[in-house]
N, C-alpha and C positions, 0 to 999 in steps of 0.2 A: 557091516557096511564099511567100505574102506574110506579113507580120508578124502579123496577127490570127490566121491559121491556125496559124502556128508556136506562138503563145502558147496556143491552144486545145489543140493536140497535146501540148504540154509539161504543161499542166494535166491533161489526160486521162491521160497517161502517169504523172504523179506520183500521181494519184488511184488508178489501177490498182495501182501499186506499194504504196501504203498499204493498200488492201483485201487484196492478196495477202499483204502482211506480217502483217496481222491474222489472216488465215486460217491462216498457218503458225504464228504465235505461239500461237493457240488450240489447234491440233492438237499442238504440241510440249509444252504444259503441261497438257493435259486428262488427268485420271485418274479412275478409278472404282474404289473410292471415292477421294476426295481427302482430304488431312489438313491440320490446322491445329495449330500448337504453342500450348499454353496454359500459362502459368506462374502459380504462386501460392506465397506464403511464409506458413507458419503464424504466426499472431500469438498473443500472450498465452500463450506457452509457459512452463510452470513446472516446474522440477525441485524435488523435495521429498523429505525423508526423515523418517520418524518411527520412533524406537527404542522398543521395548517391553521393559523390563527385567524379568527374573524376580524381582528383589529390589527393595526400596523405593528404594534409592539407588544404582542401577547393578548391577554384577555383583561379588560378593565371592568371591575365590578362597580366602579364609581364610588360614591359616598354611601356607606351602609352604617346605620346607627348602631351604637354600642349595644351589645346583647341581642341583636336581631339576627335572623338567618335569611339568606337570600340564595336563589337558584339562578344559574347562568341563563341568559335569555337567547343565546346563540350557541350552537354546537361548535366544538373545537374538533377539527378533523385530525385523526391519527391514522397514518398509513403504515402498513408493513412494507418497508423499503428493502427488506432482505430477500433472500432466495429460499427461505424455509418457513413453514407455518409457525406462528408464534403467538404467545400470550403477551399482553401488555401489562407491565408491572409499574406502579406509580409511587412517587414519593414527593413530598412538598416541605419546604422550609421557608422561614421568613429571613430574608437577607438584609433587613434594615439594621444598619450598624449600631445605632444608639439604643433603641428600644425594641429589640427583636422579640416578637411574641413566640411562645412555644406552641406546639401542635399536640392535640390529644383527641380522644373519642368524644369529649363534650367540652364546650367552651366554659371558661371560668375567668377570673380576674384579668390576667394578661395571656390567656390561652385561647386560641381559635380552634375550630374543628372543621376540617376540610373533608368532604365526601365526594366520590366520583362514580359515575355510571356510564357504561357504553350502551347506548340505546338509540334507535333511529329517530324517535320524536322526543320532544321536551318532556322530561319526567315531572311528576308532582313532587313536592318537597318530601312527602312521606315515602316515596319510592327509594330514597337514599338511605332509609333507616337500616341499621344492622352493621356490625363491626366489619363484615366482609367488604363494605363499601367505603369505609374510612381510609383516607390516604395517610399513611405513616410518614415519618420524616425521611426515610430512604426506601427505595423500591425493595420489596421483600423478594426472597429467593423463589417463592412459589406464588403464582398469580392465577392459577387455573380456575379457581372458583370465586375470584374477587371482581368487583366492579361490574357485575352483570355479565361476565364472560361465560359463565355456566359451563365450564370445561369445553368450550368451543374456541379453537385457535383461529387466528385471522390468516387467510391465505396471502402469499406474496403478491404485492401490488394492490391488495384490497385495503379499504379504509373503514374505520369505525367512527361514529359520532360520539364525542366525549362531552358529558355534562357535569357541571360542578355545583356543589352546595357548600356555601361558606357560612359557618356560625361565628359571628364576631365575638370578641372577648366581652365579658360582662362589665369590665372596668379597664381602663387603659391608663398608661402613664405618659402619654404623648398625644398630639393631635396631627402629627405628620403622616404623609402617605407611606404605606408599607409596601415593599416589593417582595412578593412570594415567588419562589422558583419551583415550578413543577417539573420533575424528572420522569421520563417514561422510558422504560427498558423493554426491548423485545427479548423474549426468552422461551425456553422449551417447556417449562412447567409453571 
């Protein structure tokens, strides 16, 4: 076979292999239906919380004797003021400058214990039991299973009823009124 014929045969063979390869490729990747992955990230996401106090300046427990425990008698409204479903994460501190009490799981000499529950009706004192209902000094990074939320986020514009249980210190070093600040964060987990 002469050189021009060999070249033509090589070209024809290469073309045939390409056509055959395209046919196999099409058959190997054809699907009915076919799928395409599409991704998108939500923008302008806003977490927000609005607290509706039953009293003019917060919630007033009034006078509670040393060493006793009391439950709030009126719910505090907590609304998701953002545009995304969220959990509510809580923290509480005593801001009284001279004799600030510390916060813990159980009350002691100058330590109080604050517990919270999101629930439609007023809970019993025993309903607050458990570390998941204790309010720490600052809102934790994860609130999904805390304070009765049971892994259920609150929808934008919706509200929850918040109830508090306060365990007073067993001994105190002052008789003045204490101001506690409750912080509530809206968050994804």
